[in-house]
N, C-alpha and C positions, 0 to 999 in steps of 0.2 A: 478370556482371562478372568479369573476369579479374584475379586477384591476381598481383602480381609474384612470380615464382618465383626463389627465392634459393638458390644452391648453393655459394657460395664457401667456402673453408676458413676464411678469417678474415672474420668479420662485423663491419663497422663500424657505428657508430651514426648515420652521416650519412644524410640522406634523399636518395635519387636522384630523378630527375624522375618516373619512373613511380610510385614509392611516394608522392611528394607529390601527384600527380594523383589517385590512388585515395583517399588520406587526405582530401583536400579534398572530393571528391565524397561520401564517406561522412559526413563531418562536416556538410555542407550538408543531406544527407538526414536526419541525426539532429536538426538544428535544427528542421526541418519537423515531424518526428514528435514531438519532446519539447516544443517551445515554441510552435508555431503553434496558434491557435484555442482558447486556454485558457478563453475566455468562451462557448464554444458550448453549454454546458449549465449549469444552475444548480448550486449546491453541494448535494450530497446529505446525508443524515442525519449520517454520521460527520464529514464535512467541516465541517458547521455546529456540531459540538461544538467544534472548533478555532476556528472563526470567532467564535462567541459569546463564548468565553473571551478571545479576542484583543480583542474590543470592550471587554470588562470591564477588560482590562489597560490600555487607553488611558484608561479612565474612573477606575480605582482604583489602577493601578500594579501590581496582582497579579491573577491569574485568579480573581476572585470567582465562586463558584458560585451566588450570589444577587445580582441587580442591583437588588433592591427591587421588581421587577415579576414576574420569573420565577425560579424555583428550577431550576437546570440539573442535573437529576438524570438521569443516563444509564442506570444500571442499578438502583441502590438508594440509600437515604438516606445510605449510607456514602461516596458519591461526593464529598461535601463534609464538612468537619469542623465543629466546633461554632462556629467563627467564619465559617462559610459560604465558606471557601476551598476551591477544587477540589483534591482529593487522589486522585482515581481514577487519574490518570496524571501523570507529571512534565510540566514546563511549557516545555521548550525549543521545541517546535513552535509553541506558542501565542505565545511571545515573538517568534519569527521572523515569524509572521503579523501580529502587532500592529505590528511595525516596518514591514512592507510596507503595512499599512493606513494608517499614519501618513504614508507617502510617496505612495502611489498611490490612496488612498481605499478605501472598503469595497465591493469588488466582486470578481467571480470571478477576474479576472486578478491582482489584488493578492493574493488568498488563495493562488493556485496557483503564481504565477511563481517565488518563491524556491525552492520544492521542485523544480519542473521544471528550473530552472537547475542546482540542486545535483545532481540525478540525471544531467543531461547532462554536467556536469563530472566526475562519478564515472565515466562511461563513458570519457571521454577519459583520465582518470587511470589507469583499468585498462589501457588501451592502453599507456601509458607503463610501468606496473608490469611487464606481461608482457614488453615489449621489454627493459627493464632486467634482469629476472631471467633471461630465456632467450636474450637476444641474437639474436633471430630475428625479422626483419621480418614474414615471412609469418604466423607464429604470432600475432604481435601484431595484424595486420590481420584475420585470421580472428576473433579474439576481439572486435575492435572491430565487425566486421560483425554478428556474432551478437548483441551487446549492443544495437547501434543499432536492430536490427529485432525485438528480443524483445518480443512483444506484451504479456506480463504485466508486464515491467519498465516499458514505456512507460505502460501504464494506471496503475500505482502511482505512478510519479514525477510524473504530472500531477494528483496529489491534494494537497489542503491537509491533509496528515497526516504522520505520522512516517516513512513508508516510505522516502522519498528520503534522509532523514538517516541512517537505519539502513544503507541501501545504501552511501552514501558512506563512512561510518565503517568499514564492513566492508572496503572497498577500502583505506582508510588503514591499517587493522589489518594487512592482508596485507603492505603495503609496509613498515610499521614493523618487523614481525618479520624481514623480509628485511634491513633495516638492522642489526638485532641480530646476525644471522648474519655480517654483514660487519664486526662489531665497531664499529659506529657508535652511540655511546651516546644520540644523539638519538632512536633508536628507542624508548627507554624513555618519553620525553616524548610521542612520537606515539602509543604504545600507550595511555598514560594518557588522552590527549586523545580518542582514538577510543572507548575504553570508556566514558569519562565522558559524552561527547556522545550516544553510543548509549543509555546508561542514561537520561539525562534527556530523551530523546525517546520511547523505549519500552524498558523494562528486560527485555523478554522474551528478548532475544538475548545479554545479557551473561553469565549463568551459563555458557552453552555456550562463549562465547569465553574466559572465564577458565580453564575446563578445558582448552581448546585451547592457550592460551598457556603455561600452566604444564606441561601434559603434553608439548608439543613441546620446551619448554626442558629437561625431564628427559630426553627421548629423545636430544637433541643435546648433552647436557652434556659428553661426552668429546670429541666432534669439534670443538665450538666452546666452549672453556673460557670460563666466565663467563656464557654465555647463560642458564643456569638461574637464576643469581643475578639477572640483569637482568629475566628474565621474572617472577620472584617479586616483585621490587621493584615492577614496573609493576602487577602484579595487586593487590598490597597497597594501593598508593596509590589506584588506581581504586576498590577496594572501600571504602576510607575515605571517598572522595567520595560513593559511593553510599549509605553508611551514614547520611549526613545526611538524605537523603530517606526512607530506610527507617524511621528513627525518627520523623521529622516526620509522614509520611503513615500510619504504623502499618500497614505492608504486611501484617502477619500477619492483618489483617482480611480480606484478599483471598484467603485460602487456599482458599475455596470454588471459586475458578476453576481449581484444579489438581486433576487426577486424579479419574476416576470409573470406572476399571477397563476402559474400552473402548479400551485401548492398541492392540490389534491392528487394530481398525477405523480408528483415526486413522492408524496407520502405513501401512495400505493406501491411504488417501486421499492421503497426502502422496507416496507412491511413484508413484501414478498421476499426480498433478499434476506431479511432477518429469518424468515421461515425456512429458507433454503440453506442458509449458511451457518446459523448459530443457535436458533431457538425454534424448532418445528412447532407450529401452532397446535398440532395434535397432542403435543406433550402436556398441554393444559388439562387434558382428560385425566392425567395421572393424579390430579388433585382430588379425584373422587375417592382415592384411597387414603386421603389425609387423615391422620389420627394424632391427637395431641400426645406429646410425649414420645413420638417416634425416635427422636434422638434429643439429647440434652442440649439446650442452648441457654445462655445467660441473657439478662436484659440487654446488655450491650450488643450481643449478637443479633437480637431482634432489631435493635436500632440501626445496626450496620446493614441489615437486610433492607430496611427502609431507605437508607442512604444510597445503597447500590442501585435499588430500583428507581430511585428519584433521578438517577443520571439519564434515564431513557427520555422522559419528557423534556428535561433541560437541554439535551443535545438535539432532539427532534425540533425543538422550538427554533433552532437556527439552521440545521442542515436542510430543512425543506425550503429555505429561502435562497439557497445557492443554486444558480442557474443550471450548472452541470449536475449530473446524477451518476455517481460511481459508488461501488461498494466500499472503496477506500474511506469514504466519509463516515462509515460505520465502524471503522477500525477500533476506536476507543470504546465502543459498546460491546465488543466481543467478550472481554472479561466480565462485563456486567451481565449479559445474557447467559453466559456459560455458568456463572455462579448461581443465578436464579434457577437455571435448568437443573443444576446439580442438587440444589435444595429440594426441588420437586422430586427428583429421582430418589434422593435419600429417604424420602418419606413414603415411598412406594414399597410394596412387598418385594423381598429379595429376588425371587425368580424373575419377576417382571422387570425389576431394576437392572439386573445383569443383562437381560435380553435387550432392553432398550439401549443400555450403554454400548453393548456390542454393535447394535444396529447403527447408532449414531457415530461411532468411531470408524466404521468401515464403509458406510454408504450415505447417500442423501435421500434414501427411500422415504423416511418419515416426512421430510420437507416436501418431496415430490407428491406424496399421497395427500398432503394438505393443500395442494393447489386448487382442489375442488371448491375451497372456501371462497376463491376469487371468481369462480364461474358466474354466480348470479349478478355480479357487479356489471353495470352498464359500461363503465370505463374500467379497463383492465390494465395491470402493470405493463409497461411498454415492452419488456423483454420476457414476458411469461411464456412466449412461444419458443424461447431458446432452451427452456428447462428440459432436461432429460434425466431419467433414473440412471445413476452411476454407482459403480463400486469405487468410491473415491480413494480408499486406501490402496487399491490395486493401481490406480493411476499414478499416485504419488510414488509408490515403490518402483513401478516400471519406468517412470521418467528418470529416476536416479540412475538406472542401469542401462538405459537405451540412448544411443546417440541421437542428437536432434540437429537438423539444419533447416533453415527457412530461406525464403527469397531474399530477404535483406542481407543475410550473411553471404550468400553467393554473389550478389551484386557488389557488395563491399569488397569481397575478396578479389573480384575482377578489377575493380578500381585500384586497389592496392598494388596489384601486379602490373597495371597498364597505365596508370596516371601518376603524376608526380605531385609532391606537396606544393601547394601554392597555385596549382593550375586551377583555372576558373571553371565552375560547373553551374549551369543554369538548370534549376529544377522547376518543372512545370507542375505545380500542385500545391494544395493547402498543407502546410506543415513545415516545420523548421528543418527537418532532416539532420538533426544533431548527430545521429550516428555517422553520417558521412564526414562531418567535421572531426569527430573523435578518432575515427579509425583511419582516415586518409589524409587529414590535414589540408584538404583542398579548400579553395575559396568558393563557398556556396552562395549563389545568387538566387533569390526566390522570385519566380516569375509573377506572383500575384502582387508584388511591389513594383514600383516604377523603376525599370532598369534602362529606360530610354537614354540616359546620359552616358552610357558606356561608349568609350572611344574604340574599343577593340571587340572583335567577336569572341565569345567564350570558347574555351578549349573543348568543353563537353556540353552536350545538351541532353537532358533526360525528359522525355515527354510525360513522365509520371514520377511521383516521389519514390524513393527507395523503400520507405516504410508503408506509406499509404494509410497510416492510422487516422490522421485527422480527417481525411476524405471519407473513411469508413464511418466515423461518428457523425459527420455532417450530412451523410447520405447524399453527397454531391461530389462532382468531379471538377477539377480545374486542370486544363491541359492546353498545351500549345496546339494551335490549329496547323496540323501537319500539311493539310491540303494547300493552304495559303502560301506556305514557305517551302514547299517541296523542291522547287527549282533552286532556291537558295541553298537548301540542305544538300541536294545532289551535287551542286557545284563546289561547295566548301567543306562538306563533312562526309565521312564514311559512316554508313549505317551498320551498327553492330548488333547482332542477335545473341543474347546471353540466355542459355537454357537454365532455368531455375525451377525449384519445386514450387508448385502452386499452393503455397501456404496461405493461411489466413493473415491479413494485415494486422490483426489484433491478437495473433496467436501467442504473444508474450505479455500481453496486458494481464495483470494478476486478478482478473475477474473469473471466478470458477466456471461461469457459463460461456466464457469467451476463450479461455486459455487453451492452447493447442499443446497437448502432451506429447504427441508423436509426429514425426516428419510426414508431410503430405505424400501420398503415393503418386499423384499425378505430377507431370512436368508442364511448364508453360514457357513462353518466350518473353524476355524483358528486352526492350529496344533502347539503345543508346546511340548517340551521334558523337563522333570524335573528329575534331578538326583535322583536315588532311595535312596541314603544314606542321603538325606537332612532331617533335623529335621522337625517336624510339623510346619506348617505356623504360624506366629505370630497372636495372636487373636486381638491385639489392633491396627492393621494397619489401618489408616484412608483411606476410599475409596473416590473416586471422588463423590461429592454430586450428587444425582439424580436430574434431571431437573424437 
């Protein structure tokens, strides 16, 4: 695709015919990537955290962690408070999902659509922000192209989780600070709104953004009188709103999720993921073609470049302290790295620029080629061995038009057809198995917790979890010792063999190096035990719609 090449000395904000055509084409492509086929796979483990809490919101008005049948424990008993209210994470995403359920029903499209729309709107908004800040059409279009085709961003925005909210609010934060530099006081309100919404969807990114806002205000205090005062006011107000949740949820209980001294390993992991998903390190070589005056920027544009770049160390200061390592913790840095990459590309010669843009939009080859930079390191990123050269654009397109089914969906369909709501199910494995609760309404008992107080035998026993996600990440297994209780099972239970696709347990996790785009070719057997005295299965139990 050829981008409009713009070289006039005075850049107007009017759309010419060529720019309009390119913009419309890119936006149509983006609608297909972000919004089409949201029901092509069932909700996975983390998405059903949001979905189950949203269902409880419709029932109780607040996200109850105990609905009378199931206790929605995600990681520990501290996930819910003494009143059984969910406090592991704030509630904005759950209320968004609940509103969508109320309008569209409880299904995959309803769960994902608000977030996919929000993510797509954020991409369009970022196009406007870059255009307004830099007054350069081609720079804005390059940014738009890279965002519309960014595999990691697409995967995360199509999830019923906080990712799209955090991404949108990061774009709003960038624009709000730009307004502060232009001495428009509405920027204060927008910063407060961005930080507050970001906090109440996931507070992981807010500490870094507060450091960014206040630090940038201090740096620009002389050039833009009043900006430090406005930045501090916005940060203080947003912190006051966040303090309400901090006190209510007693966030100090969650300090175990922060820090275990493996900072260097986590840093390497994130640098490698940045290289593979949003800013190939080899792109830095394009700075060799830097020439002053390549495109016109004002002083405020240069200052905004500094502000955008400053988000990288301010976020890394905190994310390397979180015990878990996921690409989702980089979601707010995607617009940051994409804008910086677009600036570098804009300064390179046209033929090289268009070639690299096409390569970045369609493949991960530049990131993969840059992995040699990690080879000399004694300690290597933990998942460097998972990286493969991919035609990412082909994967995205084929997933939209190809049916997909995995092991979890087939087991859940079997339970829907053969088990009744409220029947008890003991799951032997690490993980909540929230999909079982959402899709079957069974009472799920987790074997890693103490279930010795049960007076009755469970109706069903699964020697492994339906999803297997937590076991995959822990690199360990937790299962019932079948040998020890085989006589008990033979006497009281029927063993059922369910033929399922041998899919990856993390095939729906939105990490580009883990995500499974196509149905597994091989089959395997999933074992379940059904109590012999159970009545016949209900005939009217709705099954998961076939794709």
